[in-house]
C-alpha positions, 0 to 999 in steps of 0.5 A: 500499499502506497504511503499517501494511502496509509496516511488518507485512511489514518486521517479518514480514521482520525475524522470519525474518532475527532467528529464523533466523540464531538458528537457524544460530548454534545449529548453527554451535555445535552443530558446534564443540562435536562436534569439540572433543569429537571432537578431545579422544578422539582425544587421550584414544586416543593418550594411552592408547595411549602408555601401553604405549609408552617416549615419557616426554614424550609420557607427561608432556603427558597426564597434565598435561591430564588424558588419563591419570592419573599412575600411568599415566605412570609406566608 
């Protein structure tokens, strides 16, 4: 096999590996972001449910993190 053909095959392999790695990295990043958004939504729903309960420490935590307003925490 000619040396230029060996180089071409090596370059093609490197390209396929690089593109595949980039694709899977993007998929991983999207999964991490989706998981974080899901956790934030769960916290927000829990904090909104705590507004009507007598849980001052939880209400204060939720207000500090921005899940509910200070007005909601005072209820």
